[in-house]
Each structure stands twice: as C-alpha cells, then as structure tokens.
N, C-alpha and C positions, 0 to 999 in steps of 0.2 A: 448426324453427331452422333447418335446414342450406340451403335457399335463401336464405334471409336473410342468411347466412353467406357464400355464393357470392358474392354482389349485392353485398357489402361488401366483400368481399376484390376483386374485378374493379374496383369504382368506385377503390379507394383505387390499385390497380396501374394503373388508367389516369392518374390525376392525376399518381403518382411516378415514373412509368417503370416499363415493364415488365418491365425487364433484372433488376431486383432483385428478382422473387418467381419464385416454381416454382408453376405450377398445380397438379401434383401431387395433392400433400397435401393441397388444400382438397377436391379430387374423391374422398378416398376415405371409408372409413369414419367416423363421426361420433368415434370414439375415435382414429383416429390422426392425431396433431395433430404437425407438426414442431415440433422444439427451437430451429428457427430455419430463415429463409429459404432459408442458404446450405447446407443441410443437411437437405434431403427426405425422406431412407430415414433419418434418426434421432428416434424419435419421445417426447416427454412419457410416463412412464409415473406416472400417478397412482395408477395401479390397484396396482401394487407398493409404494409409498408408504402408500397406504391400510392395505393389508396389513401392512406389518411397525409400522405405528403401531398398529392394532388388536392385535398379540401382543404389544406392549411394554406397551402400556395395562393388557393384562389380567395381566402380570406383576407391572410396578407398583402398580397396583392406587391410582391415583388421578390427577386428571386432569394433564395436559401443558401445559406453556407451549409458542407457536407454536415459539420454539426447539430445544426436544427434539422435537418432531413431525417437524420437517425432520430433525436430525442422524439420531435412532434411526430414522427412517423411512428412513434411506437405511446402514445396518447392514451387514455383512458375516453376522454370522447373530444375527437380533433375538431367537429361541429361546434361545440359548445366551449370548451375549454378558455378559459381568457389567457391570453399570451402576450408578455412581455417583458424583455428580457432584463435581469437583475431586480425584477419588481414580482413577478406572481408565482404561484406556486403551482406545479405542474403534477398531473397526475398521471405516472405510468404504469406501462406496464411490461418491465423487462422481459427477454427471453428466458434466463435461468440464472444460476444462483454460485457461488462458488465460497467454501470455507477452508483457511487453514486450520491445521490441529487445536491452535491455541485460543483461539476467537470461535473456534465451532464449537467446543464443550459448552461458554456459554451461551451460543446459538441455538446447539439443540438444545438445553435446559428449558432456555424459554419456550422455543417450539412445543416440547413437552408438554410445556404447565398453559398453553394454548388447548391443550386437550382435542385437536385434529388427529385426523387419524393419517394423512399423509401429504408430502408435499405437493404442492398445485403447479409448479412448474420444474425441471429438471434442474437439478442439485448435485454438486458434488462437494464431499471431503478429503483436503490432502494434509498427510502427516509428513509435515517438515517443518514446522518449529522445535522440536522435540527432542533434540538432534545434537547432544553438545562435541562439538570439535574437540578430541584429545590428544586420541593417538592414530587415525587414520579412517580410511572410511569404512573397512568392514567392522573391525572392532570398536568403531563408535557406534557402528549402527545394532549391531549385538547388544552392548551395554544400553543403546538408549531403549530397544525393544524389552529391555528385564526391567529396567526403571520404570518406565511407561504403561506396565502393558493392562495396568487397571483402566488407565484412561484410552490407549488404543481398543481395547476391548467396549468399552461403553462409546467411543463413536461407530466402530464396528459396529454392533447391535443397534444402536440408533439407527443408522444407516440404514440399515435392513428392515428394521421395521417401519420406517417413515419414508422408504421408497427413494434414498439417497445414495449416490455412488458411492463408493470409498475407496480413495487411491492408500496405500500399505506405507507405512514408515519403508526409505529407501525407494520410494519411486522420483520423489524429487520434488522441487520448488512448485508451488501451486500456479506462478505466473508463465513460467514454462511451461506447464503440463496443462494449462489453458490457453498458452501457445500453439504449442502442438497439436491438440485435440479438440477444442472447443471454440475457441475467437475465430470468426470468421467477419466478412466486410459487411456491415450492418445490423450486426448482432449489438443487443442492447443485455451488458452483462453486469450483474450487481456480485462484490465480491467482499468478504471482511477481512479487507486487508488494502492498506493506503496504498500499494503499489500495484491494487488489481489494473489500473489503465495500462499498464503492459501491452494489453490487447488490442490497444490502439494502433499494433504495428501491423494489424491485421483489419485495419479497418474497422475498428467495432469501437462502437461507445459505452466502455470495460469503467465501472466507477466504483471505488472502495467504501463503504461502508461499513457502520455497527452491526453487532450482531441481531438488534432490536426492528432494523431496516429490513436483513435478509428474511428475519423471520414474516414480516408483513409480505414479500413476495412469494415467500413458500407459503404462506397462508393463502394467496390468491388475492389479496387486497391489491388496492392500487397504491405505488409507490410515490410519496412527494418528493421532489426535487424545485427549489427554486428556480424559474427558469435561469438559464446560464447566460453568461454574457459569451461573448467569443472573440479572442486574442488572434487573431491571425498572426503567423509567423510563414514570412514570404522567402523559400530559400532559393539563391541563384548559384550559378558556377557549377563545382562538382568537389568532393571530398578526394586529396590524393596526401600519397607522402605519408607522415605521422599523424595525420588529421585523424579523427575517426568520429562514428555518429555522436561516441559521448562528451566530445567537445559542444558539439550544438547544444545540447539540452544545458553543459556547463556555463556555455558563455548564456544564454538565455538565463539561466538562473540567478547571473552576477547582472544582468538587465533590470527583471522584474523582482530579486530577491526572493526570500520566505514568503512572502502572502501578495504578492504582486498579480498572481494570479487565481486566488481566492475569486470565487464564484462565476469565474468563467473556464470555459475548456479552452484549451490551446491548440487550434487547427494550423498544420504546418501545410504548404501548398506553394507551389512555385516549380519552374522547371528543374532545380535542384535539388528535388524531392528523388527521382528517377535513378540517381547516384548512388543513394543508399537501400541498402538491403533490408527487407523484410525483418529480418532480426536487430537489425539496425535502427530500425524504425521503432521497434518494441523498444529498445534502450531508452531511446529518446521518448517517447511516453510513460515509462517507468517511472523516471526520475522528476517527471512534471510534477507528481505530489511534492515533491520539494519545495515549490513553488505555488503549494497553497491551492491549483487549480483542480475545478471538479475531475475533468479528466485531459487526456490529448490525444490526436487521433490525425491519421493521414490518411488521402484519398485512395481508393483503390486503384491499384497499375499492373503491370509487370511482374512486379518483383514480389508483391504479395500472391500475383498468379502462382509463381516458379515454387514457391514456398509450401502454397498448398498442393501441389503437385506430386511434392515431393515427401510430404507429410501425409501421403496417400488421401487427399481430398481435393483430386480433380475433378471428380463431379459437381463441389462445391464452386468453384473456379467458372467451370461452364455454365453454372447457374449465374454469377455473378457477372461474370462476361454481359449477361443477357438484360441484366436489369441495371447495366455501369452507370447509366444516365443519375441514377437515384444513390447511386456509391461517392460519387464527385459533389465540389460542389457546382452551382450553380453562376453563369458566367455574371460578371458585374454584381455577385452577392457584397456584402457589406458586414466589417469588420467594426468591433468596437475601438480597437487599436490594431495598428500592424507594426511588426517587427520587421527587418529586413535583414540577412545574413549572406552573405556572398561566401559560399564554401570555397571555394578558389581561394580566398583570404584570409581563411578558419585555422591560426592554428593551434598544437596542442594545450590543453589545458589542465591544473590542476587547481580542485576548491579544497580551501580550508585553511583551518583549522576548525574545529569546534560548531559550525556551522556551513551547510551545502551551499548558499549562497556567495562564499566570499573566494572572486574568483582572481588566478591568475595564469595569463602563460606560463607553460613549462620553463619558458627560457630565461623568466623571470624569479621564480619562485625561492632558488637559491640565495639572490641580494636580498629578497625582504624576507626570509627566514632569519641570514643571518643578522637584516636589523631588527627584526622584531624580538631575537632570541629563543627563537626554536627552535630544537634540538634538527641537526644537520643531518646525521649519521640516522641512518632508516633501521629500525630494530625488526620490522617484517613485512614483508610485501602480501597481499591478498588478493587474487584474480578467482572470479567466479562470481556467484549471488544472482538473485533472478534478475537483475541489471544486465550483467555482463557474464553471459555462460552459453552463448550461443557456439555453432560448430565455427563459426570465423571467431569470434572473440578467440576460441581455445588456438586456434590454427595462426592468428596473430603472434597471439603469444609464444607460440612454441617458433616460428619464423625467428624471433627475436633468440630465444635462447638458444635455438641451432646455429646461430653464428656465434653468440659465446663460444659456445661447447667447442666451436672448429678453431678457436685460439685458445683452448685451454682453460677456461673459465669457466665458474660458477656463481652462483648468486651468493654477494657477500653478506647481505641480509638471511633472515630467513623467508622461505616461500613457500606458501598454501595454495590450491588449488580446489575450487568448490565447483564439481561440476551441475549445473541446473535442473537436469534430467536423470532418469535412466538412461532414457534415447543417448543422451548427450554423453554418458560416460561409455556406455559401450561401444560408442561409433568413433568416440574418440583413443580407446584403448585399440580397437580393430585397428585404425589407421595410423599409431603410431603417435600422436601429438602426445599423450598422457606420459608414457616413457621420456622422450625430450624431456618434457617438465619436471619428473623426475628425475633425469639425468643432470638436471642442471642446479640439482638442489631441492625443490619442490615436496611438497606432501598432498597427497592427492586426500583429500577430505572424502565424508559422505554427501550423498546428493541431498543438501537441506540447506538450510540458512545459516544453520553455525554463527562461525563470529559476525555476521554482517545484524543480526541482532540480539548479541551479546552471549549467543552459545557458544563460548568458547573459554576451555580449562588454559588459560594461559600460566605459562611457567617461566618464562624466559626474564620477567622485571616483579619486582614488587609494587603492592598497591601505593603509589602516589610518588614513585619513580617519574622523572619527567622525561619522554622518551617520543619518538614517531615512526608512526605506520603511515604506509600508503597501499588503498585498495580502490577497487574496481567496484566499490559497492553502492549504493545512493544517497546514505545518511552516516554524518558524522559529529553527532551530539556528543557532548560533553560524558565519556563515561558511557558511551555506548554499544562499545565493542566487549570491552575486556571490563567496566566497571573502573577503570583508573582515571578519575580525573585530569590526570597527568599528561594522559595518552594524547597527542598530536594527533589526530585522523585529518589526512586528506583524499580526496576524492578524484579519481582518475580515469582512463580506461585499462582493461588488459594491458594492452602492448607498452606503453609507459608507465605500469606497475612493475612488469616484469622489468624493462630495459633500466628502471632506479633502482632495482633490486639489484640488481648485477652489479650495478655502479656501487651502491651501497649510499649514498648520498643525493640530498636534493640539491645538491650544486653540480649536477648531472642533467645538461642537456642533448639527448640522442641524437636531436637535429644537428648539432654543430660540433660536442665534443667528442673526444677519442679515450679510448680504453686502451689497457695496457694488456697485451697478450702473455699468457706462460712462457713465450721465447723473450719475452722483454721487448717485443716491436708495438709501440702502436697501431689501432685500428679504429673504423668509425664504424657503427650501425648503421647498416641501411633500413630506409622502411620497410616494413614487414607487407608481404602480400599473402593473402591465402583465401581457398576459395570460399565463398558465403555460406556452400552448402556442399555434403560430400558428393564426389563421382559418384560412388555405389549407393545403392540406396540405405536410409539411416539402418543402423542396426536398434531391435529395440529393448536388446537385454533381455533380463527377466521379464516376465508377466506379475505386476504386481496390483492389480484391480479386480476390486470386490463388484460383482453386479448386484443392486440391490432385489428380491425374489419380488414375483411377479405378485406376490399375497403375501406382506410381513407383517400381518396383525397377528400371528401366534409369536412372532418372536419377542423375547422377552430382553427387557433392558436393564441393567442391576445397575443401582445405586445404592449403596450400604451406608447406612447411618451412620456409620463410625468411620467414614473415609475422610481424608486427609486431602485427598485431591480432588473430590465430585462432592457436591452438595445441591440438594433440592432447590429451587427455590420458593421463596416465600413472598406473596403478594408485596408492593410496598403500601404502606397508607394514604389515603387519600386526601385531597385538600380538605379542611375542616370549612370553609367560607369565611374564613377571617382573613385580616391583613397580618402578614408577619411582622411582629411587633419584638420590637430588643433582643436580635438577634445578635449574637458575641462574635467578631470576626476569629474565626482558626487562625488563619495566617494570611498577612498581607506579601505576596509575592511581588521579587524586585526582579526585573530582569526577564531575560527568556523562561516560558514553563512550556516544554514541548509535554507530549505523552509520555515520556520516558521521563520525566522530573515526578509527574503525578501518579503513573502506576508504571515505577520500573520493571524491564524485562528480564533478562539473565537467568538467574537464580530462582525467579517470582515466575517465572512461566511455568512452574510444574501445579503453580495454586488455581491457575487461569479457570479450574470448573470448579473451586470453593471462592463462595463471594466471601465469606465472614475470613478467610486466612489470607488471601491475597489484598481484602483491605488493611493489613498489615501494613504496606507499603505505600499508604497513603501519603502522597507531595513530600516522600521524604528526601527526594533531590533539587525540592525546591528552596531560593534563597529568602530566607525570612527578612524583610525589609527593615526590623526591629534592630537586630545584633547581628542581622549579614552573614547567617551562618545557616547551614543544611539541615530541616530535621530537627529543631529544636525551635519553638513557638513558649509562649509564656500562656500558660494556664490561667484564665482570666479570675476563675472561681480558686484558685488555691494562690495565684501571685508565682508559682513558680515554675521553672521550665523543662520541658520534657519533649520528646519527639510527638509529631504531627498525630500519628495515628490513636496513641496514648490518650492524647489530650482530647480529637476527637469523641472516642468512646467515653471520655469521663464527660463531657458535654452531654453524649447521649442518655450514659445512664443517668444522669440528674435532670434530663428533659428539657434540655436549654438547644435552641435552635442556632445554628449557625451558618457565616458566610466564609466566602472566599473574596479575596481581594486580587484581581492579578492585571498586569501589563498589556502589552501589544501583544498581537495576534498567537493569544492565551489557546493551548490545546492544539499544537502545531504538532505535527508526524504523524503518525499511527494512527490506525481506525482505532486503535483498541478503546472498545465501550467498558473497560474496566475503570479507566478513567474518569467515568461518569457515574456507574454501579456504587463504587465503592463511597464515594462522598454521599450518593443517596443511601448507602446502607447504614452507613455511621452519622445518620442525621443533620447531612447538608442540606438548607434550602436554597440558596442563592451563590452565582457564582457571578462577579460586578468584575467588567475588565474593560480596558479601552479598546482592545478588541478580541475576536475570536478568529480560530482557523475553522473551516465549515464544517468538517466530520464530526469535530467534537461539540461543535456547538448544537448540531442534530442530535449527539448523543446525549447530549445533557437534558436535551427537552422529550427524549423518549424516555426518560427516566422519573420525569416529574421534577426535574429541578426549573430552575430560572435562570437561564442564562442573559443575562443583561449586560448593556454597555452603555459608559458616561456619556449624556448627549453633548458635554464638556469636557474633552479626556485630559484637561487641566483640574475635572475634580478629583481626579484619581489622589490629589496631594492634598486633598483635605481629609481621608479619611485616614485615622489613626488606629494603628494594632489595638489598643484600648479603649475605642469606642463602641458603642452599640446602634445598630442600625435598624430604622423598619422599614418595611415597604408597602406603601399605602395605597390604594385604588385597585385593589385586587377585585373589587367586588364588581366593578366596571370594567376589567380585563379585554379588552378588543384588538383586534389587528389595527397594527398604527399609532395607537395611543399610547404614549408615554407614562411609566408611573413614576410615583415619586419617594424619592429616598430621605427621611428624617436621621439625619447625625445626631446623634448624642454622644455629648464630651465627658467625658470625666468631671470636668471642673460645673456641670449643670447647664452649661450652655448648648444651642441647638442649631444647626442649619440646613435648607433643606437643597436638595442636586434631584435633578431629573436624567432617568436611566431610559433609554430605548430598550426595544427588544423587536425581533425579527417573528413573533410568532402568528400565523395563520388562526382561522377559526378550530380546525381538527387539531390542531397544537397545544390550542387554548383547553381543548377537551383531556386532551394527553395528561398534561398538568393538573386540571381538576379530576381526573379519574385516580392517578398519581402514577402511572406512568401509560406510553402507548401501549405497551399487552394488557393492563387492567382492561383499558377501554376497548380494546379488542372482545375481551370477553365478555364484557356490557355489552356490544353490538352483538355478539352471538346468541348473547339469551334473548337478546329483546328479540332477533330474526324468529328463535327457535333451533 
C-alpha cells in the first residue's frame, strides 16, 4: 500500500503545485499521517481514539453512536469521566482550533491576556468576515486590505508570535478552508464561528464556540461540553432532479425548529447517505447551526474518501479506511430521537422569511407569499457562502444559467456569486462556470462571507423599503443581510436561487413552470446536473497562507493605545461574595432575540477587537416589551427613554447593577462572544430567560455573568421593566440548586420566583473569579 500511496501523493503534488504539500509525512512510517499539509509534524492519532472508545464502550456496555465515539474518544479521562447524555459535563481534548477574523481578534486578545507563550494545539486564523461586498471580487478585496490593515497586521503578527497559522484575506471562508485542508474523519475541531459544524461533512465533530472556549483549548486546558444527546436522522432513497442536499437540512429545520436541536448532535445515517456528495454533507451539517444543534455529522464513506483524495489527502483516506469501524456508528446504537426522510420523495424547499425554520416547498411559496403579503418580485438572488459554494454547487447553478442563456435570457433579478475559497474561485474560473454565471448577469464577489453576514453595501433599495431576496445562505434573521428590517430573505439551494433569479419572481416553480425565451417560445428548465468534483485536479489559485515561524518569541504584536479598532483587555471584577440586590432591568425583550439583535454585525464588525467601541451596539436590535420599539428603553433613574447602550453606560457610571429579561432561545444564531462581553463590560450581571441557545449560554458563563432560566416560564410575565430584582442564595451557589429571585414592584409589593441554572462546579468558579480567563490565570499562579 505504501508505494501506491507515495505515487498517488506525488502525482497530485505535480498536478496541483508542489508548494502546497510536504513530502516528509508521506515517507514516514505508515501510522504517521499528518493532520494537514501545513503541519507535517502534527499527526492523526487514531490509536488514542480507538483506545478511548474501547474504554468507554466497556464502561457503558452498549453500542455507541458515531457522535459518541468521536466525542468520548477525545475525553481527557475516559476511565473516570461521568457520562450521561444531556446531564453531565465532559472534559475534552480537541485536536485543533480555527478562528475567523472577526472573532479571532477577541480570542487572540484573551490569549495574550493569559500570558502563555504559544498555543498548545494546531490553530489557524481565517480572514473572511471583514470584506464588504460592493463592486466585485478584486476591487472589494483591495479596499478591505486597505481599510482593515491594522486588524490584519495584528492577527498576522499575533499568529506568528503564538504559533497560529494565518490565512490572508482573499483565502476564502473559514469553513470551506477547513473542509479542504483540516477536517478529517474522527477529528474534534472547535471553531469561533457557529457554522463550524460544516466539517461534519468529512466525518468530524466540529463545534462552534466563543473565543474564551478557544482560548481554553489553545492554552492546553480541557474543554468542557455538556454531554450531548444524539438525534438520528435516517436517510433512505436517493436525491434526484431539483432536490439537493440543502433541501435535507431545510426539511429538518422545519421539523425541529430553531431550538429543536439544542443540546444534541444531529447524526445522519442510513442508506440514503451514500447518494450525497461530501460537500453536500457539509452543507447539511453547516446549517445544523440553525436548529441549535451542538454539531452535525455523517459517517465515513466512499464520498468522503473521494473528496479527501481530490484535495490531496489520500494518505488520510487510507488511514481512515483502516480505522473505519470507529468512524461509523455501532450496529444497534440508540438515538434519543429519530427522524426519517425519504430522499426520493424530498421536494425542493425554500425557508423564510425572517427565520430559517419556516419551511415551504418551492411549489407552494408563491401562493403562500401572496396570502401573507410578502413581495413576489425578487430584487436580488445570491449564491455561494460557507453553506453552498462547492464546486458541485457552482456547477449546478451554471447548468441552470446555461439553459437560460441558450434561450436568450438573463437574470431578471440582480445576481451575485460568492466563491467559498480561492481554490473554488480558481477552479470555476478555469472550468468556465464563473463566466457562465457572469454571462447570465452575475457579479462574482470576493472569496469571503460578504452579504451572508451583513457585509453588503447594498444600493438598489432604501432602508425601510419592503423587498424580497433569495439566497443559498444559512441564516435569514431580520436585517441580517443588508440591515434593512423590511427585506424578506428566503434560503434555498443555489440552483433554485439561480432559477428564481432568472424568472424574477417567487411564483416560479422550475419543476413545472415555463419561461419564455427571447424568441417568444416557451421552454422549461431541466433539472441541473454537474460533477461533484472537477475532472482535473483543483486549481489552488494564489498562495494565501502564512506559516507561523518555528520560534515566534521575538515577534512584536502591536496594539496602539489610541486605536479605534483594537483594545487590550482589562480583567473583569471578581464577585464580591454577596447576593445581587436591587438590580434594575435594562430591557425586557419581547420575542426573538438572536446574537444579531444583541450585538449587530455589518458595519459593527470593524470594532470586534475594541470592546468599548463595539459595546455601543448592545441590544440595539432587541424589541423592548414596554413600548414595542428597538433601541429605546426607560432609564429608571431619570425616567427618560434613550438608546440601550447609553442607558447601560449611565447605570454603570452610577454604580448600579442591571439585568436583562429574555424570551425563548435567547442568543440564537452566531457564536459571537461579544454578545456576552458587552453586557458584562457595561455593568450587566444577570440574564434571565425562558431558554438559552447553547453557545450563548456558555459565552455568558465564561464572562462571569449569570444566565438563569425561569423554573416556570410563565413567570416571565410577572417581571415588569420598572421592577427591581434581587438574586439571593449565591453564597450557597451549587450545581443543580435553584436560585431565588425577589421581584420588587414600584408599589412596594414583592413576590419570589425560582430560577434554574446549568452551572457545574468549575463554571461556578468562573463566576466567582469574574470570568473563565480570570480563573485560568488564578490556576496558573497557584501552579507556578
């Protein structure tokens, strides 16, 4: 096998450009296979995974799901770790960390504060969030490099100093880069972005976290995760026609809703899995973030092996083949819930507007839109993003566009294309897909997140104008793409976006409806077909990776004290040992409150490295139940209404502690820990809700805040914005022990309600220390 492996490697290296690969690991003994081409001395350790799995299987005495195998295979102490799905907290040792540039700023600032000299595990930074879509790829990239030079320099030098690989702006979207280079079957990877689960398309447990969690792993500290439940999605049948992998997750989102996956890993299995390409599996896992899932995963199969080979990692595939029994679920394993989907019966879906779980068959959306009063005319269609920018996605979209061009048609809607990586961009340019999409009216944007995260300088409408857009993105919260609350955003597959953009209306069903060609004749679009991978090797495009030096100790990291973009962190104050008494309520939130509402993206991205400046967007999108308005709350000390951040700053100046009251699934959406850092920075102490999204709840704990939930959700109605709150019992704060909340009404009356929490012992220590980072530094000092 070894000679074949070597020949395969050299053949691919010659075809794709030898600069991208390291020969050394291939010549090592068979078991020594590098985790990536960029880290030849960091090897995959399936032997340890196997050992841990065997220990846990013997202890539990039952078959294991694939999710359990990989998660438990990364336990810090598999012999003694208490394991109960949905209950216990696991101490884990992830293999690597990935950070996108918007979140990496705060993560690296926290790592600098830790005082450690170098990261303990392979880590990377990816510059994808700060590039605004405006004029087109090259122009937008040049502009971004100029505007963000200070931030890019900070990330590059911090990476060099602390041993972190740096993917320069223009490289592509973090999740596509990970799929192409870093994810592999059985890996445990954590990333500072909620769509990190994309890597599950290659059989890895890839989990989105806040920056403080990433710092734990980079510092070599065991990472804590509540033992996930496992929801099984059994796939039967086979995808065909206009149905695509995107339709699987759009269907699942409709079934589970935006919080149905909370606390669980979604594990896909069954005979239908083999009809989905590797990148299609990644699409499904990527959007699992929209149902609140911890992550999503597929079992290792031939489609993954094919993708690994095409991306220059045949050695990893060969090793995975040897350990395949640990990369698939055990026969007879039990899931906490099972959903079954027959892919042969699955129809194309489109979800929205305003929430990614409002699912509709494409055949129904026109009638539904008419009934609901949603605009039928599509102003813009947008394809690409971390969810759908694979070679196959672009090929299927080009196949639709080519048919329209053959009949003399172009898109009636504006149309944009976002390549997921430099490798995808270069390859679709070489193979003609990009030109076909341009010919039909498309504008190719930079290899970056762009409009998906609000980085879109949109000019075709005015703010407040009611309009419809369709995208192949993953998230469609109010105002997310263009900051316009009246934009009705719908999420679907790239090929459906392309077809709808050609037709220009939601009332078009490509499966049944006809278009009129330039010659006046009617024609029907045929279901698109495209190669899942290029026939030739991928074109790597420009070299955009910066290796960290072997010794970065002499590297200088520059943070100017007068910078408006970057700010070194000051430790948060420790708990004073007392109950939290007579807190004011900053805002009682009505309805959905995502991380976009708590800490908006778009133009605010430029302040992600400056905590004080970005805190000026705190909760500006949340709806105040008192007046039904956004960014307008009553100042309890002056009785005047004003912006939320200004009111919080006033309370902080006056030495007054405050709380936020929230509704269901508070903090849904992005992993951005700024939504936890900002309230802590401006004097917040407690967030009380009906329920939390997983990542946000953890982020709040990490920063020394108290995320608490109503023991009786109806008690949400007992608290009014003018009340004062006291949290009592903190001296006896313990895992599983409820806390009391005394509500003091303005008329002098009081009532007591019970609040639950999910803190374990170490998380209580985070609260007492003021933050998890403070606690880390305390432990370092004790250990010397």
